C-alpha positions as CSV (number, residue, x, y, z in Angstrom):
1,M,-34.3,-80.1,-31.1
2,S,-31.9,-82.3,-29.3
3,F,-29.6,-81.2,-26.5
4,E,-26.3,-82.8,-25.5
5,S,-27.0,-82.4,-21.7
6,F,-29.5,-81.1,-19.3
7,A,-27.4,-77.9,-18.9
8,D,-27.7,-77.3,-22.6
9,F,-31.5,-77.8,-22.3
10,I,-31.6,-75.2,-19.5
11,D,-29.4,-72.8,-21.5
12,M,-31.5,-73.2,-24.6
13,G,-28.6,-72.0,-26.9
14,G,-28.0,-68.9,-24.9
15,H,-31.7,-67.9,-24.7
16,G,-32.5,-69.9,-21.6
17,L,-33.2,-66.8,-19.4
18,Y,-35.7,-65.4,-21.8
19,V,-37.4,-68.8,-22.4
20,W,-37.7,-69.8,-18.7
21,M,-38.8,-66.3,-17.6
22,S,-41.5,-66.4,-20.3
23,Y,-42.7,-69.8,-18.9
24,A,-42.6,-68.4,-15.4
25,I,-44.6,-65.3,-16.3
26,A,-47.2,-67.4,-18.1
27,L,-47.5,-69.8,-15.2
28,V,-48.0,-66.8,-12.8
29,V,-50.7,-65.4,-15.0
30,I,-52.5,-68.8,-15.2
31,V,-52.3,-69.3,-11.4
32,M,-53.6,-65.8,-10.9
33,N,-56.5,-66.5,-13.3
34,I,-57.4,-69.5,-11.2
35,V,-56.9,-68.1,-7.7
36,N,-58.4,-64.6,-8.1
37,P,-61.9,-65.7,-9.0
38,L,-61.9,-68.2,-6.1
39,M,-60.8,-65.4,-3.7
40,Q,-63.5,-63.1,-5.1
41,K,-66.1,-65.8,-4.6
42,R,-65.1,-66.3,-1.0
43,Q,-65.3,-62.5,-0.4
44,I,-68.8,-62.3,-2.0
45,F,-70.1,-65.1,0.2
46,T,-68.6,-63.5,3.3
47,E,-70.2,-60.1,2.4
48,Q,-73.6,-61.8,1.8
49,A,-73.4,-63.6,5.1
50,R,-72.6,-60.3,6.9
51,R,-75.5,-58.6,5.1
52,L,-77.9,-61.4,6.1
53,R,-76.8,-61.2,9.8
54,R,-77.3,-57.4,9.8
55,E,-80.8,-57.7,8.3
56,K,-81.8,-60.4,10.8
57,S,-80.5,-58.3,13.7
58,K,-82.5,-55.3,12.5
59,S,-85.8,-57.1,12.4
């Protein structure tokens, strides 16, 4: 595959919108697969800290 110009590369022979949207969707899914577990981990640690504070205050 060779392209005459950068615009031809972006256009991808008329299929550019589909190609670049596919890349964008894949990138969003990959980022979500990285960020979501990190956010869940932070939430779990926060909940555990609250639980420990409640248990200490009861005793």
